[in-house]
C-alpha positions in Angstrom: 41.3 -12.0 -42.6 41.2 -14.1 -39.7 38.3 -16.2 -38.2 36.9 -14.2 -35.5 37.9 -15.5 -31.8 37.8 -14.0 -28.4 41.6 -13.4 -28.1 41.5 -11.5 -31.5 38.6 -9.5 -30.4 40.0 -8.7 -27.0 43.1 -7.4 -28.8 41.3 -5.1 -31.1 41.9 -1.4 -30.3 39.6 1.4 -31.7 40.3 4.0 -34.4 40.1 7.3 -32.6 38.9 9.0 -35.9 36.6 6.5 -37.2 34.7 3.1 -36.5 36.0 0.1 -38.1 35.0 -3.6 -39.0 36.7 -6.8 -39.0 35.0 -9.7 -40.8 35.0 -13.3 -40.2 36.7 -15.8 -42.7 34.3 -18.6 -42.3 30.7 -16.9 -42.4 30.4 -14.4 -45.2 28.8 -11.0 -43.9 29.7 -11.9 -40.2 31.9 -9.4 -38.2 32.4 -7.1 -35.4 32.1 -3.4 -35.5 34.5 -1.4 -33.1 33.3 2.2 -32.5 35.7 5.2 -31.4 34.4 4.5 -28.0 35.7 1.1 -28.0 32.1 -0.4 -28.0 32.2 -3.7 -29.9 29.1 -5.1 -31.7 28.5 -8.2 -33.8 27.0 -7.6 -37.0 25.7 -9.4 -40.0 26.0 -7.6 -43.6 23.8 -8.8 -46.6 21.7 -7.6 -49.6 18.0 -8.0 -49.4 15.9 -9.1 -52.5 15.9 -5.7 -53.9 19.8 -5.5 -53.6 19.9 -3.1 -50.8 22.8 -3.4 -48.5 21.7 -4.1 -45.1 23.6 -4.1 -41.7 21.7 -6.3 -38.8 22.8 -5.9 -35.2 23.4 -9.3 -33.7 24.4 -8.0 -30.2 27.0 -6.5 -28.2 30.3 -8.4 -27.2 30.1 -9.0 -23.7 26.5 -9.9 -23.7 27.2 -12.3 -26.5 30.0 -14.7 -26.8 31.9 -15.2 -30.1 30.1 -18.6 -30.2 26.8 -17.4 -29.7 27.2 -14.4 -32.2 28.3 -16.9 -34.7 25.1 -19.1 -34.1 23.0 -15.9 -34.6 24.8 -15.0 -37.7 24.1 -18.6 -39.3 20.2 -18.2 -38.4 20.2 -14.7 -40.0 22.0 -15.9 -43.0 19.5 -18.7 -43.3 16.6 -16.3 -43.3 18.3 -14.2 -46.0 18.5 -17.2 -48.4 14.9 -17.7 -47.8 14.3 -14.1 -49.2 13.6 -12.7 -45.7 14.9 -9.1 -44.6 15.8 -9.5 -41.0 16.3 -5.6 -40.6 13.0 -4.8 -42.2 11.3 -7.4 -39.6 13.0 -5.8 -36.7 12.1 -2.2 -37.6 8.4 -3.4 -38.0 8.6 -5.0 -34.4 10.0 -1.7 -33.1 7.4 0.5 -34.8 4.6 -1.9 -33.8 5.6 -1.5 -30.3 5.9 2.2 -30.5 2.3 2.5 -31.9 0.8 -0.1 -29.6 -1.9 1.6 -27.4 -1.2 1.2 -23.7 -4.5 1.5 -22.0 -5.4 2.1 -18.5 -6.5 -1.5 -18.2 -2.7 -2.5 -19.3 -1.4 0.0 -16.5 -3.7 -1.5 -13.7 -2.5 -4.9 -14.7 1.2 -4.0 -14.6 1.0 -2.2 -11.4 -1.0 -5.1 -9.8 1.4 -7.7 -11.1 4.7 -5.8 -10.8 4.4 -3.2 -7.9 1.5 -3.9 -5.5 2.3 -7.2 -4.3 5.8 -6.4 -3.0 4.7 -2.8 -1.7 1.2 -2.7 -0.8 -0.5 -4.8 2.1 -2.9 -7.7 0.7 -5.8 -6.3 2.9 -5.3 -2.8 0.9 -4.8 -4.6 -2.6 -8.4 -6.3 -1.7 -10.1 -3.0 -1.3 -8.3 -1.2 -4.4 -9.4 -4.1 -6.5 -12.8 -3.1 -5.6 -12.5 0.4 -6.3 -10.8 -0.5 -9.6 -13.6 -2.8 -10.7 -16.6 -0.3 -9.7 -15.2 2.9 -10.6 -12.1 2.8 -12.8 -12.2 0.0 -15.2 -16.0 1.0 -16.3 -15.0 4.6 -17.2 -11.4 4.3 -18.2 -10.2 0.8 -18.7 -10.2 0.8 -22.7 -8.8 4.5 -22.8 -5.0 5.0 -23.7 -3.0 6.2 -20.6 -1.5 9.2 -22.7 -4.7 10.5 -23.3 -6.0 10.9 -19.8 -6.0 14.6 -18.8 -6.9 16.4 -15.6 -10.1 17.3 -17.0 -10.9 13.5 -17.1 -9.8 12.9 -13.7 -12.1 16.0 -12.4 -15.0 14.4 -14.2 -14.5 11.1 -12.6 -14.1 13.1 -9.2 -17.4 14.8 -9.8 -19.2 11.7 -10.7 -18.4 10.4 -7.2 -19.4 13.7 -5.4 -22.1 11.9 -3.2 -19.1 9.6 -2.0 -16.5 12.2 -1.2 -14.3 9.3 0.8 -14.4 7.0 -2.1 -13.7 9.6 -4.7 -10.5 10.6 -2.9 -9.5 7.0 -2.6 -10.0 6.4 -6.3 -7.7 9.5 -6.9 -5.2 8.1 -4.7 -5.1 4.9 -6.5 -5.0 6.5 -9.8 -2.1 8.9 -8.7 0.1 6.1 -7.6 -0.6 4.1 -10.8 0.2 7.1 -13.1 3.3 7.9 -11.2 4.7 4.4 -12.0 3.4 5.0 -15.5 5.9 7.8 -15.5 8.8 5.5 -14.3 8.0 3.0 -16.9 8.3 5.6 -19.7 4.7 5.3 -20.7 3.7 9.1 -20.1 5.6 12.3 -19.0 3.3 13.7 -16.3 0.5 12.6 -13.8 -2.8 14.3 -14.5 -4.1 13.1 -11.3 -1.7 15.3 -8.9 -3.4 18.3 -10.3 -6.8 17.4 -9.0 -7.7 18.6 -5.6 -9.2 16.1 -3.3 -12.6 16.7 -1.5 -12.2 18.0 2.0 -13.4 14.9 4.3 -15.0 15.3 7.7 -13.7 12.6 9.8 -16.3 10.6 11.4 -16.2 10.3 15.4 -19.0 7.8 16.6 -18.5 6.6 19.9 -20.8 4.5 22.5 -21.3 6.6 25.8 -23.6 6.4 28.6 -26.4 3.8 28.6 -25.7 2.9 25.0 -22.2 1.9 26.0 -23.7 -0.2 29.1 -26.2 -2.0 26.6 -23.4 -2.8 24.1 -21.1 -4.0 26.8 -23.9 -6.2 28.4 -25.0 -7.6 25.2 -21.4 -8.6 24.1 -21.0 -10.3 27.7 -24.0 -12.4 27.2 -22.4 -14.1 24.1 -18.9 -14.4 25.8 -17.1 -17.5 24.8 -18.5 -17.2 21.4 -15.6 -16.3 19.0 -17.3 -13.2 17.2 -18.1 -11.9 20.5 -14.7 -12.5 22.0 -13.3 -10.6 19.0 -15.5 -7.5 19.8 -14.9 -7.5 23.6 -11.1 -7.6 22.9 -11.5 -4.6 20.6 -13.0 -2.7 23.2 -10.5 -3.9 25.8 -7.5 -2.8 23.6 -8.7 -0.2 21.2 -7.0 -2.1 18.2 -8.1 -2.3 14.8 -10.2 -5.1 13.8 -7.5 -6.7 11.2 -5.1 -6.8 14.1 -7.5 -8.6 16.3 -8.3 -11.1 13.9 -4.6 -12.2 13.1 -3.6 -11.9 16.7 -1.8 -15.1 17.7 -0.6 -16.4 21.1 3.1 -15.9 20.4 2.5 -12.1 20.3 1.5 -12.0 23.9 3.6 -12.0 27.3 0.7 -12.2 29.7 3.2 -12.2 32.8 4.5 -8.9 31.7 1.2 -7.8 30.2 2.5 -6.9 26.8 1.1 -7.5 23.4 3.8 -7.2 20.4 2.0 -6.6 17.2 4.2 -7.6 14.5 4.8 -5.1 11.6 2.9 -7.2 8.8 -0.2 -6.8 11.0 -0.2 -3.0 11.9 -1.3 -0.2 9.5 1.8 1.7 10.2 3.9 -1.4 9.1 6.1 -1.2 12.1 6.2 -3.3 15.5 3.9 -1.9 18.3 4.5 -2.8 21.8 1.0 -2.4 23.7 0.5 -2.7 27.4 -2.6 -4.7 28.4 -4.9 -3.6 31.2 -5.8 -6.1 34.0 -9.2 -6.8 32.4 -7.6 -7.5 29.2 -4.9 -10.0 30.7 -7.8 -11.6 32.6 -9.9 -12.0 29.5 -6.9 -13.6 27.8 -6.1 -15.9 30.5 -9.8 -17.1 30.5 -9.6 -17.5 26.6 -6.4 -19.3 26.7 -8.3 -21.9 28.8 -10.5 -22.9 26.1 -8.6 -21.9 23.0 -5.7 -24.1 22.4 -5.2 -22.9 18.6 -2.3 -20.7 17.1 -4.6 -18.0 16.8 -6.7 -16.3 19.4 -9.6 -16.3 17.6 -9.5 -19.3 15.0 -11.4 -19.8 12.0 -13.5 -22.5 10.5 -10.6 -24.0 8.5 -7.9 -25.4 10.7 -4.9 -23.4 10.9 -6.7 -20.1 9.9 -8.2 -17.1 11.8 -11.5 -15.6 11.9 -12.1 -13.2 9.1 -15.7 -11.5 9.4 -18.0 -10.8 12.4 -20.4 -8.5 10.5 -23.3 -10.7 10.8 -22.9 -11.2 14.5 -22.2 -7.4 14.9 -25.6 -6.7 13.2 -27.2 -8.8 15.7 -25.5 -7.2 18.6 -26.7 -3.7 17.5 -30.4 -5.1 17.2 -30.4 -6.4 20.6 -28.7 -3.5 22.3 -31.0 -1.1 20.3 -27.9 0.9 18.9 -28.1 2.5 15.4 -25.0 3.9 13.3 -22.2 2.5 15.0 -19.4 0.5 13.1 -17.0 -2.0 14.3 -14.3 0.5 13.9 -16.3 2.8 16.2 -15.4 0.5 19.0 -11.6 1.8 18.8 -13.3 5.5 18.7 -15.0 4.3 21.9 -12.0 3.2 23.7 -10.1 6.3 22.9 -12.8 8.6 23.8 -13.3 7.3 27.1 -9.7 7.6 27.7 -9.5 11.1 26.7 -12.5 12.0 28.5 -11.3 10.4 31.5 -8.2 12.9 31.5 -5.6 10.8 29.7 -3.3 13.0 27.5 -3.8 12.8 23.8 -0.1 11.8 23.3 -0.7 8.8 25.4 -3.7 7.8 23.9 -2.3 8.3 20.5 0.6 5.8 21.5 -1.9 3.2 22.7 -3.7 3.5 19.3 -0.5 3.2 17.4 -0.7 6.6 15.9 2.2 7.7 14.2 1.0 11.3 13.3 0.1 13.3 16.4 -2.6 15.2 14.2 -4.7 11.8 13.9 -5.2 11.9 17.5 -6.3 15.4 17.5 -9.9 14.3 16.5 -10.6 13.3 20.1 -9.2 16.7 21.4 -12.7 18.2 22.2 -13.4 15.3 24.5 -10.6 16.5 26.7 -12.6 19.7 27.5 -14.2 18.3 30.7 -10.7 17.1 32.1 -9.1 20.5 31.4 -12.1 22.2 33.0 -11.8 20.2 36.0 -7.9 20.9 36.3 -8.5 24.6 35.9 -11.3 24.6 38.3 -8.7 23.0 40.9 -6.5 26.0 40.8 -9.4 28.5 40.6 -10.5 26.8 44.0 -7.1 27.1 45.5 -7.3 30.9 44.6 -10.8 31.2 46.1 -9.7 29.6 49.4 -6.8 32.1 49.6 -9.1 35.0 48.8 -11.5 33.7 51.7 -8.7 33.4 53.9 -7.4 36.8 53.5 -11.0 38.5 53.9 -11.5 36.6 57.1 -8.2 37.9 58.5 -9.1 41.5 57.6 -12.3 41.6 59.4 -12.4 44.1 62.2 -12.7 42.8 65.8 -15.4 43.9 67.9 
């Protein structure tokens, strides 16, 4: 028998009737197995302390070089001399892994570490962590993933019946995680997909009439103060709060009156090209006069942007004597005034950056007056024709 070398192994041909082995002359028990499929595997054969013949797989040829396999064979031989049984040890490790309990907490850790960072926006991850900490870990954290049933998901949903939006978001998070548990071979089906979400009634609160006048006047009285400027700009553009927070001067072309929102800042994760009104351009030109930072609305730490205006918003609402109006409702206010002024839903949807036309349909009822005015124009024209015909048919005296 020759010493195993790469040349010898490369020249080995399979026996189509059975697998065969070729043994090394230097290390007793070290050899290579050639299967009928021509797959070549390094092995080490020995007898354990009970005299039982054991065959230990060192690795596949190609993944291991001959030198690497020889080194593994020497280490395995040393273990056998010390009375150890490498095959038994490997079997115990495989069995332990098979029987290891993979909990929902383990799934959350894997998901947040291996999937979320590259596929989910940071702001969304932050929100999800809050839901996970408050609603998922306390109930399911220590439970094995493969023991979670539809009934468990229904029970969790029912516990949040007074927070229907939250319940739906929790189900959404869990469904995504369990889908990946399937991909990772931890379970075979997703119990969350079988649970129906609560029907949600989309909130549509917006400032109108005297309420809007009070709001605008209050904000104008604080103009030049960063939190106030943020809220003013949201009203002028109908943009999302996060988009305004992260707005930087290089996103704007004031001569052309365009704001290019980069995909990393938008909800739809695509670039959005937004035309600016004359008032918005004037506001930015004035803002540029006293803001030399990279961001339109810089934060307290140099090089950062503002991240929160909640305290100031509460102050504004109190001074303007307004209740139950969120910062996001400024976006609704912008859209609602445009629609009620006669602008089409499709145009408003484009200004808001909606990818789905159905999202803009929530404002459809506000178009009633514009539609009524339009149909009255035609009705008025018919009335004039009728009156003209009537006067022409009057008998002459």
